[in-house]
MIDOSE-1310 file (N, C-alpha, C; in nm, 2 decimals, decimal comma, always signed):
residues 201
megr	+0,02/-2,95/-1,28/+0,15/-3,00/-1,26/+0,15/-3,14/-1,21; +0,21/-3,23/-1,28/+0,21/-3,37/-1,23/+0,29/-3,39/-1,11; +0,26/-3,49/-1,03/+0,33/-3,51/-0,90/+0,48/-3,53/-0,92; +0,52/-3,60/-1,03/+0,66/-3,63/-1,05/+0,73/-3,50/-1,08
dldg	+0,67/-3,40/-1,14/+0,73/-3,27/-1,17/+0,76/-3,20/-1,04; +0,66/-3,20/-0,95/+0,69/-3,13/-0,82/+0,79/-3,20/-0,74; +0,78/-3,33/-0,73/+0,88/-3,41/-0,66/+1,02/-3,39/-0,71; +1,03/-3,38/-0,85/+1,16/-3,36/-0,91/+1,21/-3,22/-0,88
gkkk	+1,11/-3,12/-0,87/+1,15/-2,98/-0,84/+1,20/-2,97/-0,70; +1,13/-3,04/-0,60/+1,17/-3,04/-0,46/+1,31/-3,10/-0,44; +1,33/-3,21/-0,51/+1,47/-3,27/-0,50/+1,57/-3,18/-0,56; +1,54/-3,12/-0,67/+1,64/-3,03/-0,73/+1,67/-2,91/-0,65
akrq	+1,56/-2,86/-0,58/+1,58/-2,74/-0,49/+1,67/-2,78/-0,38; +1,65/-2,89/-0,32/+1,74/-2,93/-0,21/+1,88/-2,95/-0,25; +1,89/-3,02/-0,37/+2,03/-3,04/-0,42/+2,10/-2,92/-0,45; +2,03/-2,82/-0,50/+2,10/-2,69/-0,54/+2,08/-2,58/-0,44
hawv	+2,02/-2,61/-0,33/+1,98/-2,50/-0,23/+1,91/-2,39/-0,30; +1,81/-2,42/-0,38/+1,73/-2,33/-0,46/+1,60/-2,29/-0,39; +1,55/-2,18/-0,42/+1,42/-2,14/-0,37/+1,31/-2,18/-0,47; +1,20/-2,23/-0,42/+1,09/-2,27/-0,51/+0,99/-2,15/-0,50
vfld	+0,97/-2,09/-0,62/+0,89/-1,97/-0,63/+0,76/-1,99/-0,71; +0,64/-1,97/-0,64/+0,52/-1,97/-0,71/+0,48/-1,83/-0,74; +0,44/-1,80/-0,87/+0,41/-1,67/-0,91/+0,27/-1,66/-0,99; +0,20/-1,55/-0,97/+0,08/-1,53/-1,04/+0,04/-1,38/-1,04
esgi	-0,04/-1,35/-1,14/-0,08/-1,21/-1,15/-0,23/-1,20/-1,13; -0,28/-1,08/-1,08/-0,42/-1,05/-1,06/-0,45/-0,91/-1,10; -0,57/-0,88/-1,12/-0,61/-0,74/-1,15/-0,68/-0,67/-1,04; -0,67/-0,54/-1,03/-0,73/-0,46/-0,92/-0,82/-0,36/-0,99
sqkp	-0,95/-0,35/-0,95/-1,04/-0,24/-1,00/-1,12/-0,19/-0,88; -1,20/-0,10/-0,91/-1,29/-0,04/-0,80/-1,41/-0,12/-0,77; -1,43/-0,23/-0,85/-1,54/-0,32/-0,82/-1,52/-0,39/-0,68; -1,61/-0,37/-0,59/-1,58/-0,43/-0,46/-1,59/-0,58/-0,46
svrr	-1,52/-0,64/-0,37/-1,52/-0,79/-0,35/-1,64/-0,81/-0,25; -1,75/-0,86/-0,30/-1,87/-0,88/-0,22/-1,86/-1,00/-0,13; -1,88/-0,98/+0,00/-1,88/-1,09/+0,10/-2,00/-1,07/+0,19; -2,04/-1,18/+0,25/-2,14/-1,18/+0,35/-2,11/-1,08/+0,47
twap	-2,21/-1,02/+0,52/-2,18/-0,93/+0,63/-2,30/-0,92/+0,72; -2,29/-0,85/+0,83/-2,40/-0,83/+0,93/-2,49/-0,71/+0,89; -2,62/-0,72/+0,91/-2,71/-0,61/+0,89/-2,84/-0,63/+0,97; -2,91/-0,53/+1,00/-3,03/-0,54/+1,08/-3,13/-0,63/+0,99
rgrt	-3,21/-0,71/+1,06/-3,31/-0,79/+0,99/-3,40/-0,71/+0,90; -3,42/-0,76/+0,78/-3,51/-0,69/+0,69/-3,44/-0,57/+0,61; -3,32/-0,54/+0,64/-3,25/-0,43/+0,58/-3,13/-0,49/+0,50; -3,14/-0,52/+0,38/-3,04/-0,58/+0,30/-2,93/-0,47/+0,27
pvlr	-2,80/-0,50/+0,31/-2,70/-0,40/+0,28/-2,68/-0,38/+0,13; -2,65/-0,26/+0,10/-2,63/-0,22/-0,04/-2,49/-0,15/-0,05; -2,42/-0,20/-0,15/-2,29/-0,14/-0,18/-2,30/-0,04/-0,29; -2,25/+0,09/-0,26/-2,25/+0,19/-0,37/-2,11/+0,23/-0,39
hhfn	-2,07/+0,22/-0,51/-1,92/+0,25/-0,54/-1,91/+0,32/-0,67; -1,80/+0,39/-0,68/-1,76/+0,46/-0,81/-1,70/+0,35/-0,90; -1,71/+0,37/-1,03/-1,65/+0,27/-1,12/-1,59/+0,34/-1,24; -1,48/+0,30/-1,28/-1,42/+0,34/-1,41/-1,35/+0,22/-1,47
wkkl	-1,31/+0,24/-1,59/-1,25/+0,12/-1,66/-1,10/+0,11/-1,63; -1,04/+0,20/-1,55/-0,90/+0,19/-1,52/-0,88/+0,08/-1,43; -0,76/+0,01/-1,44/-0,73/-0,10/-1,35/-0,58/-0,10/-1,33; -0,54/-0,17/-1,22/-0,40/-0,19/-1,19/-0,39/-0,35/-1,19
sict	-0,26/-0,39/-1,20/-0,23/-0,53/-1,19/-0,13/-0,55/-1,08; -0,14/-0,67/-1,02/-0,05/-0,70/-0,91/+0,01/-0,84/-0,94; +0,14/-0,84/-0,93/+0,22/-0,97/-0,95/+0,26/-1,01/-0,81; +0,23/-1,13/-0,77/+0,26/-1,19/-0,64/+0,35/-1,31/-0,65
aiay	+0,44/-1,32/-0,56/+0,53/-1,44/-0,56/+0,55/-1,49/-0,42; +0,54/-1,62/-0,40/+0,57/-1,68/-0,27/+0,70/-1,76/-0,29; +0,80/-1,74/-0,22/+0,93/-1,81/-0,23/+0,95/-1,90/-0,11; +0,96/-2,03/-0,13/+0,99/-2,12/-0,02/+1,13/-2,17/-0,03
rwdg	+1,20/-2,16/+0,08/+1,34/-2,21/+0,08/+1,35/-2,36/+0,06; +1,46/-2,41/+0,01/+1,47/-2,55/-0,03/+1,44/-2,65/+0,07; +1,45/-2,61/+0,20/+1,42/-2,71/+0,31/+1,29/-2,68/+0,37; +1,21/-2,59/+0,31/+1,08/-2,56/+0,36/+1,07/-2,49/+0,49
krgq	+1,18/-2,44/+0,55/+1,18/-2,38/+0,68/+1,17/-2,23/+0,67; +1,15/-2,18/+0,56/+1,14/-2,03/+0,55/+1,06/-2,00/+0,42; +0,97/-1,90/+0,43/+0,89/-1,86/+0,32/+0,89/-1,70/+0,31; +0,89/-1,65/+0,20/+0,89/-1,50/+0,18/+0,78/-1,47/+0,08
lffr	+0,72/-1,35/+0,10/+0,62/-1,30/+0,01/+0,66/-1,17/-0,06; +0,64/-1,17/-0,19/+0,68/-1,05/-0,27/+0,56/-1,01/-0,36; +0,55/-0,88/-0,38/+0,45/-0,83/-0,47/+0,49/-0,70/-0,53; +0,43/-0,67/-0,65/+0,44/-0,54/-0,71/+0,32/-0,50/-0,78
ivsd	+0,27/-0,37/-0,77/+0,16/-0,33/-0,84/+0,20/-0,23/-0,95; +0,14/-0,25/-1,07/+0,17/-0,17/-1,18/+0,04/-0,12/-1,25; +0,05/-0,02/-1,33/-0,06/+0,02/-1,41/-0,09/-0,07/-1,53; -0,21/-0,07/-1,57/-0,26/-0,16/-1,68/-0,23/-0,31/-1,65
synd	-0,19/-0,38/-1,75/-0,16/-0,53/-1,73/-0,01/-0,56/-1,73; +0,02/-0,67/-1,67/+0,15/-0,72/-1,67/+0,18/-0,78/-1,81; +0,30/-0,75/-1,87/+0,34/-0,81/-1,99/+0,48/-0,87/-1,97; +0,54/-0,93/-2,07/+0,67/-1,00/-2,05/+0,78/-0,91/-2,00
ikli	+0,78/-0,78/-2,04/+0,88/-0,69/-2,00/+0,87/-0,66/-1,85; +0,75/-0,63/-1,81/+0,73/-0,60/-1,66/+0,76/-0,73/-1,58; +0,72/-0,84/-1,63/+0,75/-0,97/-1,55/+0,90/-0,99/-1,54; +0,97/-0,97/-1,65/+1,12/-0,99/-1,65/+1,18/-0,89/-1,54
dflt	+1,13/-0,77/-1,54/+1,19/-0,68/-1,44/+1,15/-0,73/-1,30; +1,03/-0,78/-1,28/+0,99/-0,84/-1,15/+1,09/-0,95/-1,11; +1,11/-1,05/-1,20/+1,19/-1,16/-1,18/+1,34/-1,12/-1,15; +1,39/-1,02/-1,22/+1,52/-0,97/-1,19/+1,54/-0,91/-1,05
qlrk	+1,44/-0,84/-1,01/+1,44/-0,79/-0,87/+1,42/-0,90/-0,77; +1,34/-1,00/-0,80/+1,32/-1,11/-0,71/+1,45/-1,18/-0,69; +1,53/-1,20/-0,79/+1,66/-1,27/-0,78/+1,75/-1,20/-0,68; +1,75/-1,07/-0,69/+1,83/-0,99/-0,60/+1,78/-1,00/-0,45
evrr	+1,65/-1,01/-0,43/+1,59/-1,02/-0,30/+1,63/-1,15/-0,23; +1,65/-1,26/-0,31/+1,69/-1,39/-0,25/+1,84/-1,41/-0,26; +1,91/-1,30/-0,28/+2,05/-1,30/-0,28/+2,11/-1,39/-0,38; +2,05/-1,38/-0,50/+2,09/-1,45/-0,62/+2,10/-1,60/-0,60
rkli	+2,03/-1,65/-0,51/+2,01/-1,80/-0,50/+1,95/-1,85/-0,63; +1,97/-1,98/-0,66/+1,90/-2,04/-0,77/+1,75/-2,05/-0,74; +1,67/-2,03/-0,84/+1,52/-2,03/-0,83/+1,46/-2,13/-0,92; +1,36/-2,20/-0,87/+1,28/-2,29/-0,95/+1,14/-2,22/-0,95
liwd	+1,11/-2,17/-1,07/+0,98/-2,09/-1,09/+0,87/-2,18/-1,13; +0,76/-2,17/-1,06/+0,64/-2,24/-1,09/+0,53/-2,15/-1,12; +0,48/-2,15/-1,25/+0,37/-2,06/-1,29/+0,29/-2,13/-1,40; +0,18/-2,06/-1,44/+0,10/-2,11/-1,55/+0,15/-2,08/-1,69
glps	+0,06/-2,11/-1,79/+0,11/-2,09/-1,92/+0,05/-1,97/-1,99; +0,03/-1,86/-1,92/-0,02/-1,74/-1,98/+0,07/-1,70/-2,10; +0,02/-1,63/-2,20/+0,10/-1,58/-2,32/+0,23/-1,51/-2,28; +0,22/-1,42/-2,18/+0,34/-1,34/-2,14/+0,44/-1,43/-2,07
hrsr	+0,40/-1,55/-2,03/+0,50/-1,64/-1,97/+0,57/-1,73/-2,08; +0,51/-1,72/-2,20/+0,56/-1,81/-2,31/+0,61/-1,73/-2,43; +0,61/-1,60/-2,42/+0,65/-1,51/-2,53/+0,79/-1,54/-2,57; +0,83/-1,49/-2,69/+0,96/-1,50/-2,74/+1,06/-1,43/-2,65
vmtn	+1,02/-1,31/-2,61/+1,11/-1,23/-2,52/+1,13/-1,30/-2,39; +1,02/-1,35/-2,33/+1,04/-1,43/-2,20/+1,12/-1,55/-2,22; +1,09/-1,63/-2,33/+1,17/-1,75/-2,35/+1,32/-1,72/-2,36; +1,35/-1,61/-2,44/+1,49/-1,58/-2,45/+1,55/-1,54/-2,31
yldm	+1,48/-1,47/-2,23/+1,53/-1,43/-2,10/+1,55/-1,55/-2,01; +1,45/-1,64/-2,01/+1,47/-1,77/-1,93/+1,59/-1,85/-1,98; +1,61/-1,85/-2,11/+1,72/-1,93/-2,17/+1,85/-1,87/-2,12; +1,86/-1,74/-2,11/+1,98/-1,67/-2,06/+2,00/-1,69/-1,91
qrkr	+1,89/-1,72/-1,84/+1,90/-1,73/-1,69/+1,90/-1,88/-1,65; +1,91/-1,97/-1,74/+1,88/-2,11/-1,70/+1,98/-2,17/-1,60; +2,10/-2,11/-1,59/+2,19/-2,16/-1,49/+2,14/-2,12/-1,34; +2,06/-2,02/-1,34/+2,01/-1,97/-1,21/+1,86/-1,98/-1,19
lsvi	+1,79/-2,01/-1,30/+1,65/-2,00/-1,30/+1,59/-2,11/-1,39; +1,51/-2,20/-1,33/+1,45/-2,30/-1,41/+1,30/-2,29/-1,39; +1,22/-2,35/-1,48/+1,07/-2,33/-1,48/+1,00/-2,46/-1,48; +0,89/-2,47/-1,40/+0,80/-2,58/-1,40/+0,66/-2,51/-1,43
rlpa	+0,59/-2,56/-1,53/+0,46/-2,50/-1,57/+0,35/-2,58/-1,50; +0,25/-2,50/-1,45/+0,13/-2,56/-1,40/+0,05/-2,61/-1,52; -0,04/-2,71/-1,50/-0,13/-2,75/-1,60/-0,23/-2,65/-1,63; -0,29/-2,65/-1,75/-0,40/-2,55/-1,78/-0,52/-2,57/-1,69
yape	-0,58/-2,46/-1,66/-0,71/-2,46/-1,58/-0,69/-2,53/-1,45; -0,58/-2,51/-1,38/-0,56/-2,56/-1,25/-0,50/-2,46/-1,15; -0,57/-2,34/-1,14/-0,52/-2,24/-1,05/-0,51/-2,28/-0,90; -0,59/-2,38/-0,86/-0,59/-2,43/-0,72/-0,46/-2,49/-0,68
lnpv	-0,37/-2,52/-0,78/-0,24/-2,58/-0,75/-0,14/-2,47/-0,71; -0,17/-2,35/-0,73/-0,08/-2,24/-0,70/-0,12/-2,17/-0,57; -0,03/-2,18/-0,47/-0,07/-2,12/-0,34/-0,09/-1,97/-0,34; -0,04/-1,90/-0,45/-0,06/-1,76/-0,46/-0,21/-1,72/-0,47
esvw	-0,29/-1,81/-0,53/-0,43/-1,79/-0,54/-0,49/-1,77/-0,40; -0,44/-1,84/-0,30/-0,49/-1,82/-0,16/-0,45/-1,69/-0,10; -0,34/-1,63/-0,14/-0,30/-1,50/-0,10/-0,41/-1,40/-0,14; -0,44/-1,40/-0,26/-0,54/-1,30/-0,32/-0,67/-1,33/-0,26
sniq	-0,72/-1,45/-0,24/-0,85/-1,48/-0,18/-0,86/-1,43/-0,04; -0,74/-1,45/+0,03/-0,74/-1,41/+0,17/-0,75/-1,26/+0,19; -0,69/-1,18/+0,10/-0,70/-1,04/+0,11/-0,84/-0,99/+0,07; -0,89/-1,06/-0,04/-1,03/-1,02/-0,08/-1,13/-1,04/+0,03
skel	-1,11/-1,15/+0,11/-1,21/-1,18/+0,21/-1,19/-1,09/+0,34; -1,08/-1,02/+0,35/-1,06/-0,94/+0,47/-1,05/-0,79/+0,43; -0,93/-0,74/+0,39/-0,91/-0,60/+0,37/-1,00/-0,55/+0,25; -1,02/-0,63/+0,15/-1,10/-0,58/+0,04/-1,25/-0,61/+0,04
anlc	-1,29/-0,69/+0,15/-1,43/-0,73/+0,15/-1,53/-0,61/+0,16; -1,61/-0,60/+0,06/-1,72/-0,50/+0,06/-1,66/-0,36/+0,06; -1,54/-0,34/+0,02/-1,47/-0,21/+0,02/-1,51/-0,13/-0,10; -1,56/-0,01/-0,08/-1,60/+0,08/-0,18/-1,52/+0,21/-0,16
tddl	-1,44/+0,24/-0,27/-1,35/+0,36/-0,26/-1,38/+0,46/-0,37; -1,34/+0,58/-0,35/-1,36/+0,69/-0,45/-1,26/+0,67/-0,57; -1,15/+0,60/-0,55/-1,06/+0,58/-0,66/-0,98/+0,46/-0,63; -0,89/+0,43/-0,72/-0,81/+0,30/-0,71/-0,71/+0,31/-0,60
ggmv	-0,68/+0,43/-0,55/-0,58/+0,45/-0,44/-0,63/+0,38/-0,32; -0,76/+0,39/-0,29/-0,82/+0,32/-0,18/-0,80/+0,17/-0,18; -0,82/+0,11/-0,31/-0,80/-0,03/-0,32/-0,66/-0,07/-0,30; -0,56/+0,01/-0,35/-0,42/-0,02/-0,34/-0,38/-0,02/-0,19
egvh	-0,44/+0,08/-0,11/-0,41/+0,09/+0,03/-0,46/-0,04/+0,10; -0,58/-0,09/+0,06/-0,63/-0,22/+0,12/-0,54/-0,33/+0,08; -0,49/-0,34/-0,04/-0,40/-0,45/-0,08/-0,27/-0,44/+0,00; -0,21/-0,32/+0,02/-0,09/-0,31/+0,10/-0,12/-0,36/+0,25
kgfd	-0,23/-0,32/+0,30/-0,26/-0,36/+0,44/-0,27/-0,52/+0,45; -0,33/-0,58/+0,34/-0,34/-0,72/+0,34/-0,21/-0,79/+0,33; -0,12/-0,74/+0,25/+0,02/-0,80/+0,25/+0,09/-0,78/+0,38; +0,08/-0,66/+0,44/+0,14/-0,63/+0,57/+0,09/-0,74/+0,67
rihs	-0,04/-0,76/+0,67/-0,09/-0,86/+0,77/-0,04/-1,00/+0,74; -0,03/-1,04/+0,62/+0,02/-1,17/+0,58/+0,17/-1,18/+0,62; +0,24/-1,07/+0,60/+0,39/-1,07/+0,64/+0,40/-1,09/+0,79; +0,31/-1,04/+0,87/+0,31/-1,05/+1,01/+0,26/-1,18/+1,06
qrql	+0,20/-1,26/+0,98/+0,15/-1,40/+1,01/+0,21/-1,50/+0,92; +0,34/-1,53/+0,94/+0,41/-1,61/+0,85/+0,36/-1,75/+0,83; +0,28/-1,80/+0,94/+0,22/-1,93/+0,93/+0,12/-1,94/+0,81; +0,07/-1,83/+0,77/-0,02/-1,83/+0,66/+0,04/-1,88/+0,53
ldsf	+0,17/-1,86/+0,51/+0,24/-1,91/+0,39/+0,24/-2,06/+0,39; +0,25/-2,12/+0,51/+0,25/-2,26/+0,52/+0,11/-2,31/+0,49; +0,00/-2,24/+0,54/-0,13/-2,28/+0,51/-0,17/-2,27/+0,37; -0,12/-2,17/+0,30/-0,15/-2,15/+0,16/-0,09/-2,27/+0,08
lkha	+0,03/-2,31/+0,11/+0,09/-2,43/+0,05/+0,01/-2,55/+0,07; -0,03/-2,58/+0,19/-0,11/-2,70/+0,22/-0,25/-2,69/+0,15; -0,31/-2,57/+0,14/-0,44/-2,56/+0,08/-0,43/-2,60/-0,07; -0,31/-2,58/-0,13/-0,29/-2,62/-0,27/-0,25/-2,77/-0,28
glsf	-0,25/-2,84/-0,17/-0,22/-2,98/-0,17/-0,07/-3,01/-0,18; +0,01/-2,91/-0,14/+0,16/-2,93/-0,16/+0,22/-2,92/-0,02; +0,35/-2,96/-0,01/+0,42/-2,96/+0,11/+0,57/-2,97/+0,09; +0,65/-2,93/+0,19/+0,79/-2,96/+0,20/+0,81/-3,05/+0,31
dgni	+0,93/-3,11/+0,32/+0,96/-3,19/+0,44/+1,01/-3,09/+0,55; +0,92/-3,06/+0,64/+0,96/-2,96/+0,75/+0,85/-2,85/+0,75; +0,86/-2,77/+0,85/+0,77/-2,66/+0,86/+0,82/-2,53/+0,81; +0,74/-2,45/+0,75/+0,78/-2,32/+0,70/+0,76/-2,22/+0,81
r	+0,87/-2,15/+0,84/+0,87/-2,05/+0,95/+0,89/-1,91/+0,90
C-alpha cells in the first residue's frame, strides 16, 4: 500500500468518522507452533502430536476509530477455508458491531477478496464501505499479522493437542488476553510502520 493511499484513507476516515479496518485470514491445524523453550542440558525437548488433514480457518479484523483513540479486535473461526460468502457474512456482522459506522477496509488481493460475488457486494456497500488493497507480498503492512504471531508465540507455542478443539481453546485464550491488553493493538499498528494522530486506547 503506497503512503499516499494510507494518508488518503486516514483523511477520509476522519472526514467521514469512519473506522479503518485491517482484515486477514489464517489457518489452524494440529501442527504445533514450535518455539524455543527451557530443557535440562543435553535433553532436547521433543514434541509429539496427533495430526490429521482437517483444518479450521480464522478471520481476524482490527478496527481503529477515525481519531486513533480506540481500537477493537474481532475474529471468527470456521471449518475449512474462508471463501467470499463466509467473508461477506463476517463483514456484515462487523458493520453491525461498529454500529453501522462507515468502514474503510484494508486487505490483500486474495482471490476471495476479488471474486465477482465479493465485487458485487462491495459495490452495493460503497456508501458505507470502501476498500484499500495492500500490495502483493507485503503482509508486514497488515497489523493483523502481529495478532496471529503474538498468539502463536504464547498460547499456541509448542502446544500439542489431541484434536483441533484444543487449538481452538488456545486461540480463544489468546484473543481474550489481547482484549485485556488494549495497548497491544497500538503496538501492532506501530510494528506495521503505521500510525494515527493520537493514541489508541
